[in-house]
N, C-alpha and C positions, 0 to 999 in steps of 0.2 A: 094449455099444453104449449111448451116452448117450441121454437122452430126446429131445433135439432131432433126432438122427440117426434114431432110430426114427420120429419124426414125419415126417421127410423121406421115408423109405422108404414109409410109408403113403400119403404124398401121391402118389408116383410110381405106386403100385399103383392108386390111385383114378383117377389121370389115364389110365392105360392102359385101364381098363374103362369110362371115360366114354362112349366111342363105342358100346360094347356096350349100355350102359344106354339110350342114345338109340334105338338100333335096337330093343331090346327093348320100349321104350315104344311105338313105332309098331306093333310086332307085336301088342301087347296090344289095340290098338284096331283090329285086323283089317286093317292095311295091309301090303301085300306090297312089300318093299323089294328093289330090284335095285342091287347095289353098283356095277355098271357104268353104270347109268342111274338116277340119283337122281330122286325124284319131287318136284315143286314144290308148296309150300304157302304160304298167306298166314299171316303171323305175327299171331296174335290178341292175346295178352298175354304179358308176361314178369314174373314175380314173383321176389323175392329172399328167400332164407331162410338161416339160419345165424348164426354168432357173428361179427358185424362191427359196427364203429362207423360205417361209411359209410352215407350216405343211399341208399335204394333207387333213386331216380331217377338219382343220380350213377352208380351201378354200371351200370344198364341203358344209360344214354346212352354211357358209356365203352366198353361191350361192342359197341356198334354194332347191336344187335338192336332195331330200332324196330318198333312196332306198325304193321301194314299192309304191312310189307316182305315181298317174295316171297323165300322161302328154298328151298333144295334140300336134301333129306335122302336119303342122305348127301351132303354138299357142303362147300364152303369157308366158308360163313357162320358155322356153329357153331364150326368149328375155329379160324377167325380170331378169334372172340369170346373163345375160351379163351386163345389166344396173347396177345391184348391185355391180358387180366386178369393173366396170368402175368408179362408184361413190365413191369407197373406195380410189381412187387416189393413188393406190399402184402399179399399173401394167401398163406396156408400151404396151403389146400385150395380147389379149384375143381371143381364138378360141375354139369353141366347135365342136367336130367331133362325128359321129356315128361309134362306134367301130364294133358293130354287132347287129342283130335283130334275136331273137329266138321266133317264134310264135308272141305273142303280148308283148314280153318283149324286151325293148331296153336298150342297154349298151352304155354309153357316155364317151368321153374323153374330158377333159378341158386342152387345151394347153395355157400356158401364160408365160410371163416373167416380172420380177419386173421392176419398174421404176429405172433409174440409180441413184446412190447415189453420192452426191457431195464430192469429195476428196480434191479439191484445188480451190481457187479463185485467179485470178490475175486481178488487176484493173490498168488500164493505163490512163494517161491523167490528173491525179490529184496528189497533193503533198502526200508524204508518210504518213504524219500525218493525212490525211483525209480518208485513206483507211479503217482503223478499224471502223470508224463511218459509212461508207457506208455499210460495211458487216453487222454491227449490225442493221442498219435501215431496211435493206432488208432481214434479217434473212438468210444470205448466209453462215451459219455455216457448218463446215465439218459434213457429215452424213445426210444432208438435202436431201429429195427426190426432184429431178429435174423434174418439170412439165412444161408444156407449159404456164400455168398460172403464175408460178414463174418467168419465163423469161419475160413475157409480163408486169407484174406488176412492176418488177424491172426496166425495160426500161422506162416505163411511169413515175415512181417515180423520176428517175434521171433527165429525161428531164424537168419535172415540177419543180423540186428542183432548177435547175440552171437557168431556165427561170425567176423564182422569184427573183433571185439575179442579173438579168441584162443580162445573157447570153442567149439571145433570140434565137440564132441559134444553140443551143446545139444539138448534135447528139450522140446517144448511140448505139453501136453495141455489141451484146452478142453472142459469139460462145461457143459451147461445144465440147470437144474432148474426145473420148472414151479412157478409160484406161484399158489395159489388166490386168486380174486378174487371179492368179493361181487357184482360186476356180470358175472361169468363172462367177463371179457376175458382174452385170452391174454397172460400175463406170465411172464418167466423171469428167474432169477438166473444169472449166468455165473461160473464158476470157471476161472481161467487158471493152470495149474500149470506153472511154468518150472523146469526142471532144467538148469542151465548146465553142471554137471559141472566137472571140473578143466580148466584151460587146457592145451591139447595142446602138448607140447614136441617140438622137432625133433631127431630122433636123427641124421640125416645129410642132406646136400645133395649129390646126385650129378649130374654133368654128362656129357653124351654129345655127341660131335662136335667138341669143342674140341681143337685141337692147338697153336695159336699162344699161347693164354693158358691158364695152369694152372688147375686147380680151385681152388687156394688164392687165386689172384688174383681169380677170379670171385666166390668167396664173400666176399672182402673188399669187393667192389663192392656187395654186398647190405647196405645200411646198417641196415635194420630187420628182417632175417630172418637169424638166427644159429642154428647148431646147438649142442647141449649142450656146454658147456665149463666146467669147474669154476672156473677162474681168472678168467673173464670177470665184470666188475663193472658196467660201464655199459650193456651191451646184454643183454637177456634172450633166452632161446632159445624163448620161447613163440610159437606160430604166430598171426599176425594177417593176415587175408586182404588187407586194404587195403595193409599194408606190403609183403606179398609181391608184389602186383600192381605196386606202384611199383618194387620191386627187379628185377622182370623187365625193366622199362624201363632200369634202371641197368646191367644186364648188357649190353644192346645198346649203351648209351652207352659202356661200358668198351671194347667191341670198336672202336667208332668212334674213341675216343681213341687207339687203337693202329693205326689205318690200315684197319681192316676195316669200312668204311662200309656194306657190303651185308649185314652179319651180321644174323641174325634168330633168334627163338625158333620152332622148328618145333612143339614140343609140350612140355607140362609136366603132370605128374601127381602126385597125393598118394597115398602108400601107407601104410595104417594097420598098424603093427607089433603083434606079440603083446603087447609090454610097454606098450601104450596110447600109445606115441609115434608119430610119423609120420616118413616119409622123403619128401623132395622129389626128384623125378627130372625133370631139365630137359635137353631135347635142343636143341642149337643147330646152326646152319649158319653157319660163319665167312665164307665167300666168300673173295675174294682180297684181299691187302693193296694199298693205294694209297699213293702218295706225291704230294707237292706238285710241280707243274711250274712254269711261269712264273706270276708274280703281278704283274699290271699294275694301276696306279691310273689311273682314268679320271675326269676332271672336276675334278681338284685344281689350284688355282692359289695358294692361301694357303700350302700346304706343298709342298715338293719331294718327289719319289719317295723320295729318300734319307732325308729326315726321317720320312716315313711308314713306310718299311721298318724304321728303327731302333725305331719305336714298335711295329710289328707283330711283330718278332723271329721271323719265320718265313722260311726260305730254301728255294729250289728243292732238291728231293731229300729234304727232311724228311718223316718219316712223316706221312701225312695225318691230321689231327686236327680234325674239324669243330667239336668242343666248344671246343677251345683257340682256334680261329680266331674263333668268336663272341665269346669273352671278350676277345680282343685288340682286337676292333672295338668291342664294347659289353658290359662286364661288369655285368649288372643286379644282381648280388649285392652290389656295393660302390659306393656313390654317389660315392666319390672314387677310383675305380680308375684305374690307369695304362693307359688305352686310347685308341684313336683318336677315338672319339666325344667323350670328355671333353677331348681335346686341342682339338677344334673348339669344344666348349661353353665351355671356359674362355678361349677367345680371342674370344668374342662371337658365335659362329655358332650361335645358338639354333635356327635353322630349317634347319640342315644335316641331311642324311640320308646314311647310308653303308650300302651293300648289297653283300655278296659274291655273285658269280654264277659258277657253274661253266660255263666255255665249251668245255671239252674234257675227255674222260676216256679218250683213246686209250692203249692199253697200260698201263692202270691208273695212268696219270700224269694228275693233274687240274690243268689250267690254270685260273687264277682271274682274274677281273676284279673289282676292288673299285671300284664305281661310286659316286662322291661328287657329291652336289648340295650345294654350299656355301651357296647362298642369300645373302641380304644380312646383314651384321653387324648385330646387334641392340643397342639401347641401352635403358636403363631410362627410361621416360617419367615414371612416378611411382612412389614407394615409400611405402607406408603400413603402419600397424599397427592391428589391431582386437582388442578384447578386454581391453586394459589399462585397466581401470576405476579401479584404485587407484594403479598405478605411473605416474608422470609421463612424458610423451612423451620428454623429453630423456634420461631414464635408459635408455629402450629404444633410441632412435635413435643414441645414442653407441656402442652395441654392434653396430649394423647395418653390414655390410661392403658393402652395395650402395647407391648414391646415384643420384638422378635425373640423367640425362645420361651416366652412366658406362656403359662397354662391358659388355655382359652377360658374367657369369662364373658358371658353375655352382658352382665351388669357393667363391666368395664367398657364394653362397646357402646351401650346406651349412654353411660356417663360421658364418654368421649364426644359423642354427638351433641350432648347438652353443653359441654364446655366450649366446643367450637362455635356453637350458636351464640353463647353468651359473650364471646369476644366482640361481636358487633362488626367484624370485618367481612363476614360471609352471610349470604342469604340463608337464614335459619331454616326456611322451608325447603331448601335444595340440598342440604347436607345428607349424603347417602353413604351408608357403610356397605361396601361390596365384598362378598365372600368369594374369593377367587381360588381356583385350583384345590378344592377340598380333596383330601386323600385319606379315606377311612383306614386304609391298610397301614400307611405310615403314621397316621395321626397328626397331620399337618394341615394348615390352612393359611392362605395368603390374604392379608387384610388390606383393603384399599378404601380410603375415605375420599369421597368425591365432594368437592366444595365449589361454590360459585362466588367469586368476589363481588362485593357490593361497595358502593361509595362510602368511605368512612371519614371523609373530611367535609366540613361544613363552612359555609361563608354567610355572613350576615351583613348586608349592606342595605340600609333602609333609612328613610326619613319619615317622620310622622309628627303628629301634634299631641301633646300631653304634658301634664305638669305645668300648664300655663304658657307653653310656647312650643316652638319647633324643636324637634329632637333628631339629631343625626347620629347614626350608629354604624360602626365598622367593627365587625367581629370575625375572627378567623379561628376555627377549631380543627386541629389535625389529630385525628383519633388513631392513626396508625403511623406515627411519626418515627423518624430515625435520626436521632441527634448526632450519632457518630458520622453520618454522611453529610453533615451540614456544610462542610467545606469542600465537598466533592462536586464539581461542576456537572458531571454526567448524571448525578443522582437527582437533579431537579427535573422531574417529569410529572407534574410541575414542581413538586416539592420532594425532599428526601422522605421516603416512607418505607414501611415494611417491618419495623422492629417493635411494633405494638405499643409505642410510647404515645402519650397524649400531651399536646401543647396547644395552648389557647391564648389568644390576644384579643382584647376588647377595648375599644375606645368609644365613648359616648359623650355627647355634649349638647347643651341647650343654653338658653339665656341664664338659667338659674343654677345649673350644676354641670360639673365635668367629672368623668370617672375614667380611670385607666387601670387595667388589670392584666396580669400575666400569670399563667399557671403551667406547671409541667409535672408529669408523673411517669415513673418507670415501674411497670407492674412486677418485674422480676429483677430486683436489685442484686447485682452480682451475677445474674444469669443462671443460678443454680436452684434457688428456692423461690416460691411465690410470695415474696416480701415486696410490697409496693412502697416506693418512696414518692412523696409528693411535696411540692412547694408552690406557694402562691404569693404574689406581691400585688398590692392594690393601693391606689390613692384616689380619693374623691374630694371634691371641693363643691360646697353648696353655698349659694349667696342668698341673703335675706330678701324677701319680697317687700318692695316698697309700695304700700297701699295708696299712696298719693299719686304716684306716676304709673303704677302697674308694671314697673320694670325691676330688674335685679339691682340691688344696692351692692356694688362691688367692694365697698369699704367695710361691709359686714359679712363675714364668712365663717363657715364651719368646715373644718378639714378632718379627714380620717385617713391615716396612713397605717398600713398593716402588713405584716409578713407572717406566714404560717409554714411550719415544717411538720410533715407527718410520716408515719410508718404504719403499714397495715400488713398483718401476717395471717395467712391461711392456717387454721388450726387442724389438728388431726383428731382431737377429742372435744366433745362427744362424737363428732364426725367431721369430715372435711368440708362441710358446707359452712362451717363457722369461720368468722374472721374477727380477729382482735385488732382494733385500730387505736393509735395514739397520735396526738398532735400537740405541739406547743405553738402558741400564737401570741403575737405582740401587736397592740394597736395604740396609736396616739390620737386622741380626740383633742383638736385644737380649736378653741372658740375665740374669734376676734370680733368683739362688739356685736355678738350674735345673741340678742335677747329675745327669747320666745317663751311660751308657756311651759315648754317641756323642761328647760334648764333654768335653774334659779341663779346661775351665774352666766354672764354674757362674755366675760373675758377670762381666759385661763386655759388650762388643759387638764385632761384626765388620761391616765395610762392604764392599759389593760394587759397584764401578763397572765395567761391562763393555760391550763393543761386540760386536754380532752381525752377521755378514754371511752371507747365504744365496743360493744359486742353485737355482732349481727349474724344472721343466718339466712342465706338465700338459696333455696332449692327449687326456684321456679323453673318451669319446663323450657325447652330449647330456645324459643324466640323471646328475647328481652323486650321487644316492642309489644307483642301480643301473647303473653303467657297464658297457657290453658290449664295449668295446674301448679301445685306447689304453694309455697308461702315465702314471704320476705319480711323479716322483722329486725328491728334494731333498737338498742337501748344505749344511750350515751349520757355521760356525766362530764360536765365542764366546770372547772373550779379555778379560782384564783388563790393566791397565797393569803392566809388570814392575817392581814397586816395589823389588825386591831389588837392582836395578842401581844405584839412586841413593839409597836411604834410609839408607845408612851403617851398617847392622847387619851384624855378622859372624854369619851364620846357621850357619856351621860350628861356632863356639864354642858357640852356643846349642844345637845338636844334641848336642854332646858333653856339655854340662851337663845336658841333658834325659835323655840316656842314663844318666848317672850317677845322676840323681834316680830314674829308673825302677828301677835296681838296688836302691836303698835302699827304695823303696816296696814292691817285691816280695820283699824279704828278711824272712821271717817271724821271724828271730832278733832283728831290731831291735825297739826299743821302739815302742809305739803313737804316742808323741809324734814320734819320728823319721820314722816312715812317713807320718804325717799331714802333717808339715812338707814331706816330699819331694813328696807329692801336691799340696800348695799351690804348691810351686815349679814343678811341671810345668804347673799351671794358669796361673801368671804368665808362663811362657815361651810357652805356646801362645796366650795373650792377645796377646802381642807378635807372634807369628808370624802370627796371623790378624786383626790389627787392620784391615788392608786385605787382602781376599782376592786371591790371586795365582794365576792358573790359565789354562789354555786348554782348549777342549772342542770336539771334532769329532763331528758326527752325520751319518749317511747313512741314507736310507730310500728304497726303490724298490718300487713296485707295478706289476704288469703285468696287463692284462685281455685275455682271449682268449675269443671266443664259439665254443664247440665245436660246438654245434648251436643251433637257435633258442632264445635266452634261457638256455641252459646255459653259464655263464661260469666259466672257470678263472682264479683270481687267485693267482699266486705273489708272495711278498713277501720282502724282505730288509732287515735293519736292522743298523746297527753304530754303536757309540758309544765314544768314548775321552776320558777326563779326565786331563790331564797337568799337570805343574808345570815352570815355568821353572828353578827352583832346587831340586835334589834335597835339599839340606840343609833347605830350608824345607818340602818335602814336599807331597803332594797334600792339598788342603783337605777338611774333613769335610762340606762342603756340595756341592750340585750332583751328587751321586753317583747311580749307577744301581742300582735295586732291581727285580729280575726275578721274575716269577711272579704268577699270579692274573688279575684282571680289568683291571689297569692303572689303577684309579681313585684310587690314592694312599693308601688305607687310613687317612685322617684324620691322616697325618703331615705336619707343616707346616714341615719343616726344609730346604726347598729341594731335596728329592730329586726324581729323575725316575723315575716308576713305569713299568715296562715290562710289558705284558700277556704272559702265557704261560699259556694255559688248561690245566686239568688238575692244577694245583697251587695251594696256598694263596697268598694275596697276599704278595708279596715274600719268599717262602720259598726262592728259589733264589739268594739273595745272602747274604753275611755280614751280621752285625748292623749294621756300619757302611756297608754297601753296597759296590759294586764300582766300579772306575775304568775297566773295559772291559766291554763286552757285545756279543754278537751274537745275532741271532735270524733264523730262517728259517721261513717258513710257506707252506702251500698250501691254498687254499680253493676249494671247488666250490660255486657259488651257483645257485639256481633260484628265480624269482619265483613267488609264489602270487597276488599281485595287484600291479599298478603304478598303481592309480587314485590320483587326487589326494588323496582323503580319507584314504587309508592305503596306504602301500607296504609290502608284506610279502614277505620272501624267506627261504627255508630255505638252510642251508649245512652242509657237512661240512668238516672241517679236519684237517690234519696240521701240526704245528709242533714246533720245537725251539729251544732257546736256553740261554744261561748267562751268568753274569757272572764276572769275574776281577779280582784285586787288582793285577796288574801284567802287563807283557808277558812277564815270565819264566814266568808261569803260563798265559799265553794259549794256548789250543788251540781253533781254530774248530770242530773236529769232536767235541770233548768237550762234548756238549750233553745237556740233559734233554728227553726226547721226550714228545709227547702227541698224542692224536687225539680227535675227538668230533663232535658235531652241535649245531646251534643254529638259532635263529630271530631275525630282526630285523624290527622294526615301526617305521616312520617315520610319525608323524602330525604335520602342520604345527604343531599347537597345543602339542605336548609334545616334539617332537624325536625322537631315536632311543632306542628301548627294545629290549631283547633278553634272551635267556637262552641260555646255552651249557652243555652237558653234556660235560665233558672228562675223559679218562682218562689219567692220568700213568703212563708206562711205567717210570719210574726212581724211585729212592729220594731222599728229602730228609733233611736232618739231623733226627734224632729219630724217623724212621720205623723200624719193626721188620721190615716185610715186604721183599720183593724189589722191589716197585713201589708207588707211592703209591696208585693206584686212582682212583676217580671224585671229581670236584669239580663243583659247580654254581655257575655265575657269572651274576649279574644285571648287565646292561649298561645304563647310563643315560648318554646324551649323548656316547658315544665317537664316534670317527671311523667312517666307513662302511667 
């Protein structure tokens, strides 16, 4: 027994003998007491003794024992005084003594001691970060009076708290330790020992009384309570009381969905097994099955019964399902659901109400009336935006789908929220549509969209090691730029912004290469329609690696200079989620004594004039960083002019000549001079073949997002690419090829290649040295957010993916892929863009590997797509 409990026991003993002491005191002074008929006295004085910090006059006044008062002994006066003092919850001991009696005047003494004050709390058995929360939740602050009730309620609270989170065998022990004080005041330290034990697992879930629905079906309805099963990944089998209570409701709902609307849980119990697991026993009463009878619509004039029945999709004779009926009338889980409420809301009837009423249940057949109050069609009176301190009003208003005077449409409100979130200028989680001043009589509503600005410009200033040396990077990306204010001094805060334009500058340099790029885009060319104009200019210079010195040979270089102009138009058919994009690009590839295995000519140039057309559809939900639903797909075709049709060159003869030269070059019996001359001739032929690049290229990519539970998002993806030639004698060009593997960041190779990420393998390790002309990739990601605040959006992910590249359709096999799996984290900060790290495990071998599988790779992600 701890010190405080011993103290309480002593208190009760003293309290029990207090009356005896009073009686004894009177007996000492020769007074005969009759318990049936107490004797009356006049109270002379009341003194206070003991260890207390309270004023004597305060204690006497609170007790009600006033000098001169007539009291009866034995009687209620003294017992009431003791009760009052106990009820104050300030004292540990209370005793009332008879000091003396003079004639009919009695003098009393109140002896008491204060409750101990808490000086320190020590909590064991939990992490340090949880201690402060426990102290606050239970009000265990320094200076608190320590009562029996405080100890009991603290213990009960902690046991209940941890049982709710699955620690069913939690034990809590609370001890108090007296602290000596120079002033002899009562003080104690408290030690709270928490033993959570292991989370209890559920061995079995048993049902009794069910015949219509199987045990398996009912267990499946329990979303958060699952029994032990080795192959289960997403749901744990640990018992959590709150989840179990919710699942008891889910069981009843499952019966209701199958026509048993009277089903109920009769009893449920938890049995602790010998192996420290538990079994859940649930007894149900199904009742009788019901079916839908007549369903009549009352009060509808805008839509006919036939139109509403098509939307309801429930017929007479169907199994009664109250849950389904509610969803078909108003599905609160989906703002854009295909239900009757949204049918009215999207037609302007903001003030409509729809209520299903059961009018008869004879013979277990339920007749329904769906009572509709349509109200007056509503129009937007005013539409405003608040919170856009940096972004100009016209940038926001051109994305808004609701206009003053326009008929109210819920779909347009939902779409507006989505479009504002997709801009990237506002915190997608904080965009709120506010319905102000609704007036059912006039049929008007004021619409206000509340937004919160977030950083939309990014800076990249870094140094690092890669590609054989130190790399310095300076990058500036302004995603809400205003080019019209570029010459206005007052607009630099710190840059002109607010018009929704994008401008990016990037400089990067190392010993082996330099790159410079500039890009600009205007999303609403002319300001009237969503037609995006974009342009970009880039120049890169790469130097050949000298294997003898380990340095760059500046006399041998490969330069690429390019310019691109593009237009992208938002379509209206099939719907306005589609975008048609077109671009014209021109690149010059200039080789100066740059002899590598990739190019057969080391001196010369190649030119690339190409046209790209793409069709995309993006209807992902509000937040572009962490979409929770929708899809995003694109298909693009890039093609050059078919020069071989009209340039007058016989590429068949060139191919034969090249093949003959290759024979000489590869013949080791030939002289060095002959082989060198053959190689030079191959270079001359390829210079002629690739003077103007001739090719066509097709890419497809699709992403789908599904919210499995709250914020747990599944993202399957699929990619495909093909690089072809118009003329087989001319062949597939050495540029524009696909290199699969790694983080997809390009690995400092500036030869126009397309790097395809496939985690779990080194960069570009899953393609030949010259790259592939075909690739496919499949991936599956499971994402969960850690935080979605505007300052930093962080989410964790797990992934499975596979892919490969091929040299021709003869080799192509979409199922012959390199597989990987792993975990990762993404961090998006407005000032720095997307950062992340992935740990991927490759399950297959790559060229040069000696094991049966590649194993683990770590990938750092900078600035990639979400």
